[in-house]
C-alpha positions in Angstrom: 172.1 72.6 -158.7 169.1 74.6 -157.3 169.4 77.0 -154.5 172.9 78.4 -155.6 173.7 82.2 -156.6 174.2 82.5 -160.3 176.6 85.3 -161.2 176.9 86.3 -164.9 179.1 88.6 -166.9 179.5 89.1 -170.6 182.5 88.4 -173.0 183.9 91.0 -175.7 181.7 92.8 -178.1 182.4 95.4 -180.9 184.2 98.4 -179.3 185.1 96.4 -176.0 187.7 93.8 -176.8 188.2 93.1 -173.0 184.9 93.1 -171.1 185.5 93.8 -167.5 182.2 92.5 -166.5 183.5 88.9 -167.0 186.6 89.4 -164.9 184.5 91.0 -162.1 182.1 88.2 -162.1 184.9 85.7 -161.8 186.6 87.5 -159.1 183.4 87.7 -157.1 182.7 84.0 -157.5 186.1 83.3 -156.2 185.8 85.3 -153.1 186.4 82.9 -150.1 184.3 85.1 -147.7 181.3 84.9 -150.1 181.5 81.1 -150.5 181.7 80.9 -146.7 178.5 83.2 -146.3 176.6 81.4 -149.1 177.5 78.0 -147.9 178.9 77.0 -151.3 180.4 78.5 -154.5 178.3 80.7 -156.9 177.9 79.6 -160.2 179.7 82.0 -162.6 178.6 82.2 -166.1 180.2 84.4 -168.8 177.7 85.0 -171.7 178.7 85.6 -175.3 177.6 89.0 -176.3 175.3 87.6 -178.8 171.5 87.2 -178.8 171.5 83.5 -179.2 173.5 83.2 -175.9 170.1 83.9 -174.1 168.3 80.8 -175.2 171.6 78.6 -175.5 173.4 79.6 -172.3 171.3 81.8 -169.9 168.1 79.9 -170.1 169.6 76.5 -169.3 171.4 78.2 -166.3 168.1 79.7 -165.1 166.4 76.3 -165.5 168.7 75.1 -162.7 166.6 77.2 -160.4 169.2 79.4 -158.8 168.2 81.1 -155.5 169.2 84.5 -156.8 170.9 86.0 -159.9 173.5 88.8 -160.0 174.4 90.1 -163.4 177.1 92.4 -164.6 177.7 94.1 -167.7 180.0 97.2 -168.8 178.8 100.6 -170.0 181.1 102.6 -171.9 179.4 105.8 -170.8 179.2 105.0 -167.0 181.3 107.0 -164.6 180.1 104.9 -161.6 178.3 101.6 -160.9 174.7 101.7 -162.0 172.2 99.5 -160.3 169.5 98.8 -163.1 165.9 99.2 -161.7 164.2 97.8 -164.6 164.6 96.1 -168.0 162.3 97.1 -170.8 160.7 94.8 -173.4 162.6 96.5 -176.2 165.6 95.9 -178.4 167.4 98.2 -181.1 168.2 96.8 -184.5 170.9 99.5 -184.9 173.7 97.8 -183.1 174.8 94.3 -184.1 175.9 91.7 -181.4 179.5 90.2 -181.4 178.6 87.8 -184.2 177.1 90.6 -186.4 173.6 89.7 -185.7 171.0 92.4 -185.0 167.9 91.9 -182.8 165.1 90.0 -184.8 162.5 92.3 -183.7 161.8 95.4 -181.4 160.0 93.5 -178.8 162.1 91.1 -176.9 159.0 89.0 -175.9 155.9 89.9 -178.0 153.5 88.6 -175.5 155.5 89.9 -172.4 155.0 92.9 -170.3 156.4 96.3 -171.3 159.0 96.2 -168.5 160.1 94.1 -165.5 161.6 95.6 -162.4 164.0 94.5 -159.5 162.6 95.0 -156.1 166.1 94.4 -154.9 167.6 97.6 -156.6 167.1 100.1 -153.8 168.7 97.9 -151.3 171.7 97.2 -153.5 172.2 101.0 -154.1 172.0 101.5 -150.2 174.6 98.8 -149.7 177.2 100.1 -152.2 176.9 103.6 -150.8 177.6 102.4 -147.3 180.6 100.8 -148.6 181.9 104.0 -150.3 181.4 102.6 -153.9 180.2 105.3 -156.3 176.9 104.2 -157.4 173.6 105.5 -159.0 170.1 103.9 -159.7 169.5 103.7 -163.4 166.1 103.2 -165.1 167.7 102.7 -168.5 169.6 99.4 -169.2 170.0 100.3 -172.8 168.6 98.3 -175.7 171.5 95.8 -176.1 172.3 92.5 -174.5 172.5 93.7 -171.0 168.8 94.9 -171.2 167.8 91.7 -173.1 169.5 89.3 -170.6 168.0 91.2 -167.6 164.5 91.2 -169.1 164.6 87.5 -169.5 166.1 86.8 -166.1 163.5 88.9 -164.3 160.9 86.5 -165.4 162.1 84.0 -163.0 160.7 83.5 -159.5 163.9 84.7 -157.7 165.7 87.9 -156.8 167.6 89.1 -159.9 169.8 92.2 -160.1 171.8 93.8 -162.9 174.9 96.0 -162.3 176.4 98.2 -165.0 180.2 98.9 -164.3 182.4 101.5 -165.8 185.1 100.6 -168.3 188.1 99.2 -166.9 191.5 100.8 -166.6 192.7 99.3 -170.0 189.7 100.5 -171.9 189.0 103.9 -173.2 187.2 106.0 -170.5 184.8 108.8 -171.0 186.2 112.4 -170.3 185.6 113.2 -166.7 185.3 109.6 -165.6 186.1 108.7 -162.0 189.0 106.5 -161.4 188.8 102.8 -161.7 186.8 101.2 -159.0 189.0 100.0 -155.9 188.9 96.1 -156.3 189.0 95.2 -152.7 186.3 97.7 -151.7 184.1 96.9 -154.7 184.6 93.0 -153.9 183.3 93.6 -150.3 180.5 95.6 -151.4 179.2 93.3 -154.1 179.6 90.2 -151.7 177.2 92.2 -149.5 174.9 92.7 -152.3 175.0 89.0 -153.2 174.4 88.0 -149.6 171.2 90.5 -149.6 170.0 88.8 -152.8 170.1 85.3 -151.3 168.5 86.5 -148.0 165.6 87.8 -149.9 165.2 84.5 -151.7 164.7 82.9 -148.4 162.0 85.5 -147.5 160.2 85.0 -150.8 161.9 88.3 -152.1 
């Protein structure tokens, strides 16, 4: 199944019984306009919010050599979409995953670089702004599963991008948060981001 777009989201985790990133990944994967533009359906993968999901679920999907990877996660503190510029080779042992497990060590990869970056991040920010979607570039993907999965995916020889989204309307939102994102506008904007990623793959990104 090489040459496809891989779209990922996350399942529930402590404090987030419904993870809107999973629903967003599924909605994007089902957009007819995106399937038409890509010449086929993206592969949508909802990861368990657990450290063992990286070797057990994400890495086999990456081994299928996708053309590009678009990842989503939720940030309880986000007030707008956040395009993550980098992932750091760091984890926190303070916060257990959905299974109660904590990171085994502070370095995600003891022999890996201190960070990995996404060259596609600036273009994604520009696309979302053109579509009127509130967005900001972020250099801190956290030290939880979002950062860990992003760090692993960025090791692949293809365009990879991680997008943090605000909590959904049925979850508790931080004081002063913006209204929930408009689904249609957001869908069109993210479809444009997905097309940008696959075009970059064709140019060697």
